[in-house]
C-alpha positions in Angstrom: 73.5 97.3 113.4 69.7 97.1 113.0 69.1 100.7 112.0 72.4 102.6 110.2 70.7 105.3 109.2 70.7 106.9 112.7 74.3 106.0 113.5 76.8 108.5 113.7 79.7 108.4 111.4 82.0 107.6 114.1 80.1 105.0 115.4 80.0 103.4 111.8 84.0 103.5 111.5 84.7 102.2 114.8 82.2 99.1 114.7 83.4 98.6 111.2 79.6 98.9 110.4 78.7 95.9 112.4 81.3 93.4 111.1 83.2 90.7 113.5 84.9 87.4 112.6 81.9 85.3 112.7 84.1 81.8 112.7 86.1 82.2 115.8 83.7 85.3 117.6 86.5 87.9 117.4 85.4 91.5 117.0 88.1 92.3 114.6 86.8 90.9 111.2 88.7 87.9 109.7 91.7 88.1 106.7 90.7 85.8 104.0 93.1 85.3 101.7 91.6 82.4 99.2 91.9 83.1 95.6 89.3 80.5 94.5 86.0 79.0 96.7 85.3 75.5 97.3 81.8 73.7 95.0 80.2 70.3 96.1 79.8 67.0 94.6 77.9 68.4 92.1 80.2 71.5 91.0 77.9 73.9 92.7 79.5 76.7 94.5 79.4 76.3 98.8 78.7 79.7 98.7 77.0 81.7 94.8 78.6 85.0 96.0 82.1 83.3 96.3 83.4 81.5 93.1 87.0 83.2 92.2 88.5 86.1 94.0 88.5 89.0 92.2 85.7 91.0 93.7 84.5 88.3 95.8 86.0 88.9 98.9 84.4 89.0 102.8 86.5 91.3 103.6 86.5 93.8 100.2 82.6 93.4 101.1 83.1 94.7 104.6 85.2 98.0 103.5 83.0 98.5 100.8 80.0 98.2 103.3 81.5 100.9 105.7 82.3 103.3 103.0 78.9 103.4 101.6 77.6 103.8 105.3 80.1 106.8 105.5 79.5 108.2 102.4 75.7 108.0 102.3 75.6 105.7 98.9 73.8 102.5 98.3 76.7 101.2 96.9 80.8 101.1 96.8 83.2 99.8 94.8 86.9 99.3 95.8 89.7 99.8 93.6 93.7 99.2 93.7 94.0 102.6 93.4 92.0 106.1 92.9 93.6 106.5 89.6 91.7 103.1 88.8 89.1 104.2 90.0 89.2 107.2 88.0 89.5 105.4 85.1 86.8 103.1 85.2 84.4 105.9 85.4 86.1 107.3 82.4 85.9 104.1 80.2 82.4 104.5 80.4 82.3 107.4 77.7 81.8 106.3 74.4 84.5 107.0 71.4 83.4 110.6 70.5 82.0 111.7 73.7 82.6 114.6 75.8 84.2 115.1 79.1 84.3 118.4 81.0 86.7 118.2 83.4 87.6 121.3 85.9 90.8 123.0 85.7 93.9 122.7 87.9 92.7 120.0 90.0 95.3 117.1 91.0 98.1 116.9 87.9 97.8 113.2 87.5 94.3 113.5 86.7 94.4 115.9 84.2 97.2 114.0 82.5 95.5 110.8 82.5 92.0 112.6 81.3 93.7 113.9 78.6 95.7 111.4 77.2 92.8 108.7 77.6 90.6 111.4 75.4 92.7 111.5 72.8 93.3 107.8 72.5 89.6 107.2 72.3 88.7 110.1 70.4 86.6 111.9 72.9 86.5 115.6 73.1 87.8 117.3 76.2 87.5 120.4 78.1 88.9 122.2 80.9 86.9 125.3 83.1 87.8 126.4 86.4 84.8 124.8 88.0 84.9 127.2 91.2 83.2 129.5 88.9 79.6 128.6 89.2 78.5 130.8 86.1 81.5 129.7 83.5 80.9 125.6 84.3 77.6 126.2 83.9 77.7 128.3 81.1 80.2 125.6 79.6 77.7 122.6 80.2 75.0 124.4 78.5 77.4 124.9 75.1 79.3 122.0 75.4 76.7 119.4 76.4 79.1 116.7 78.3 78.7 113.1 78.8 80.6 113.3 81.7 81.8 115.9 84.0 84.6 115.6 86.9 85.1 118.4 89.7 87.3 118.1 92.5 86.7 120.2 95.3 88.4 121.0 97.9 90.8 121.0 94.9 94.8 119.6 95.5 96.4 121.8 95.6 94.7 125.1 95.1 92.4 124.2 97.7 89.5 125.8 95.4 86.1 124.7 96.3 82.8 124.1 93.9 79.6 124.1 94.0 78.7 120.8 94.0 74.2 121.2 93.4 75.3 123.9 91.4 77.4 122.0 89.1 75.5 119.0 89.4 72.2 121.2 88.0 74.9 122.2 85.3 75.7 118.8 83.9 72.0 117.4 84.5 70.3 119.9 82.4 72.1 118.5 79.4 71.4 114.8 80.2 75.1 114.0 81.5 76.4 112.6 84.9 79.0 114.3 87.5 81.7 112.9 89.1 83.1 114.3 92.6 86.9 113.9 93.6 86.2 114.5 97.2 89.6 112.9 98.4 90.8 116.1 100.4 87.7 116.0 101.9 86.7 112.3 103.2 83.4 111.0 103.9 83.1 112.5 107.3 83.2 116.1 105.9 81.9 116.1 102.8 78.8 114.0 101.4 78.5 114.7 97.2 75.5 112.4 96.2 73.5 114.7 99.3 74.6 117.5 97.1 73.4 115.9 93.5 76.5 114.2 92.3 76.2 111.0 90.5 79.1 109.3 91.4 81.5 110.0 94.1 85.3 109.0 93.8 88.3 108.9 96.3 92.1 108.3 96.7 91.6 106.1 99.4 95.2 106.0 99.9 95.0 108.8 101.4 92.7 110.4 104.6 90.4 107.1 104.2 93.3 104.7 104.9 95.4 107.3 106.5 98.7 105.2 107.6 100.3 105.9 104.4 100.6 101.9 103.6 97.5 101.3 101.1 96.6 102.0 98.0 93.2 101.9 97.2 90.5 104.1 95.4 86.9 104.4 96.0 83.5 104.7 93.8 79.9 105.5 95.7 76.7 106.3 94.0 73.1 105.7 94.5 72.5 105.0 91.3 72.8 101.3 91.0 70.6 100.6 88.8 72.2 102.7 86.3 73.8 101.7 82.5 77.1 103.8 84.0 77.7 101.7 87.1 76.8 98.3 85.7 79.2 99.0 83.1 81.6 100.1 85.6 81.1 97.1 87.4 81.4 94.3 84.7 84.7 96.5 83.8 86.4 96.4 86.7 85.2 92.4 87.4 86.1 91.8 83.6 89.4 94.1 83.8 90.4 92.9 87.3 90.5 96.2 89.0 90.4 94.7 92.4 91.9 95.6 95.5 93.5 92.6 97.4 92.5 91.0 101.0 95.3 92.5 102.6 95.0 95.6 101.1 91.1 95.8 102.2 91.8 94.6 105.6 94.2 97.2 106.1 91.9 99.8 105.1 88.7 98.7 107.2 91.8 98.8 109.8 92.2 102.4 109.0 89.1 103.4 108.6 88.1 102.7 112.3 89.3 106.1 113.6 88.8 107.8 110.1 85.8 110.4 112.1 88.8 111.1 115.2 91.6 111.5 112.7 90.1 114.0 110.4 88.4 115.7 113.3 92.2 116.3 114.7 93.5 117.1 111.6 91.4 119.2 110.5 91.5 121.0 113.8 95.6 121.5 113.0 95.2 122.2 109.8 92.8 125.4 110.6 95.3 126.4 113.5 98.3 126.2 111.3 96.6 128.1 108.7 95.7 131.1 111.1 99.2 131.2 111.9 100.9 131.1 108.4 98.3 134.4 107.7 99.5 136.0 110.3 103.8 135.3 109.0 105.4 137.8 107.2 107.0 135.4 105.1 103.9 134.2 103.9 102.7 136.0 100.6 99.2 133.8 101.2 97.7 130.9 102.5 95.1 128.5 100.7 92.8 126.9 102.9 88.4 127.2 102.9 88.6 127.3 106.7 90.2 131.2 106.6 87.4 133.6 106.2 89.8 135.2 103.9 89.0 132.0 101.4 87.1 132.9 98.3 85.4 129.7 98.8 84.6 130.3 102.8 81.1 130.6 102.8 80.3 127.7 100.5 82.5 125.7 102.4 80.6 126.0 105.4 77.3 125.3 103.9 78.8 122.5 101.9 81.2 120.8 104.6 80.5 119.5 107.4 82.3 119.2 110.7 85.8 121.4 109.7 87.9 121.7 106.2 90.2 118.8 105.5 93.7 118.4 106.4 95.4 119.7 103.6 96.7 123.8 102.9 98.8 125.3 100.8 101.0 128.4 101.3 103.1 130.6 99.4 106.2 131.3 100.3 107.9 135.4 99.7 111.0 135.1 97.3 109.9 132.6 95.4 111.1 128.6 94.6 114.8 129.3 96.4 112.9 130.9 99.6 110.4 128.1 99.6 113.3 125.3 99.3 115.1 126.8 101.9 111.9 126.6 104.2 111.5 122.8 103.4 115.0 122.1 104.3 114.9 123.7 107.6 111.7 121.4 108.6 112.5 118.8 111.3 108.8 117.7 111.8 107.1 117.4 108.7 108.5 114.8 106.1 109.2 115.6 102.6 107.4 113.3 100.6 104.1 113.3 98.0 101.0 112.4 99.7 98.2 113.7 101.9 96.0 112.5 104.1 98.1 110.7 106.7 98.7 110.8 110.3 102.0 112.0 109.5 102.7 115.8 108.4 104.0 116.0 105.0 105.4 119.0 102.9 105.9 119.2 99.6 107.5 122.2 96.9 104.7 121.2 94.1 106.6 123.5 91.6 109.8 120.8 91.6 107.0 118.3 91.0 104.9 120.1 88.2 106.2 123.3 87.2 104.2 123.2 84.0 100.8 123.6 85.7 100.7 127.3 86.5 102.0 126.2 90.0 103.6 129.2 92.2 107.2 128.9 92.4 106.7 129.7 96.1 103.8 127.1 96.6 104.3 124.6 99.5 101.6 122.2 99.9 100.8 120.6 103.7 99.3 117.5 104.6 98.6 118.3 108.3 99.1 115.3 110.9 97.5 114.0 114.6 101.2 115.4 115.7 100.8 117.8 118.7 99.8 121.2 117.1 102.0 123.1 119.1 105.5 121.0 117.4 104.0 121.7 114.1 103.6 125.5 114.8 106.9 125.4 116.6 108.6 123.8 113.2 107.2 126.2 110.9 108.1 129.0 112.6 111.8 127.8 112.9 112.0 126.9 109.4 110.2 130.5 108.5 112.4 132.6 110.7 115.7 130.7 110.1 
């Protein structure tokens, strides 16, 4: 592909950013499984960029190239999980540093950061980042080395103004990391709004088939010290993704824009249906005009509002669990972004984080919207 900047995400994804199997002429990229590579008679590598597997894999490079083009990034790095990617970014913060973290985001992120910062003598502060004034004021007084936001957030579906957050962090010399997992690169490109690094759990919507663990970091500041430290740490610590997982990820990404479009459409229709149901207390979805972040979502997200939504069932935990038990199409499982629809009672998973007892998190898939709506209706009306 000669000029990828003029290609749409659908074309980039479907064509795997131009990758083919050069050796056979196949239209599908090859899956090289070797962990080490040959040297010639003088002990020079046959290919200088392939000496030992770790971060030297052609299929991993293909996946990273696709992600870079979709994200509008100069470079991306793949990791064996989303948390491994996040940890790589946070390990660049020196002992005695300061990190600012959005409150009430994915609990696994919050827990790991708290534990990590305690071990490393790093001061951590949490703030409701969807409150732009509070976030900016905290940046000014706290002066974080690194700040993390998650937008849309999981499971509260709160929206954060990425550009305003970036301005606040940059004003005090810090870096902004954005977890954009729920949006995927199809719906949101945080680098264009001032973010320094974008993180995804590629396990979720980017792969979309619930069969790969992967994480990704993306940046446009490829010459910065932090990015170089991340690359060195990934190589030396071996926080790499295997070739087979990378190949599956490439396969999954070839339908990413198509999947995201259908899932977002389904989620928007279900959110509207649930909003009008008498047994629903509230619906959290940025595509609804009633959502506090709707106007921001319209300017910051393009092409839809994602597949993730939450709703609060009237009657608390007992009523919510009754609804969950009656669902026939929605799988009772933890994750999001897959082609199959999932439901999770978050209070069962994290009862200590302030999650409403009646909150259900729905990851909406690509099934028939009529079947999904009917499944919710029968579970609510039973």
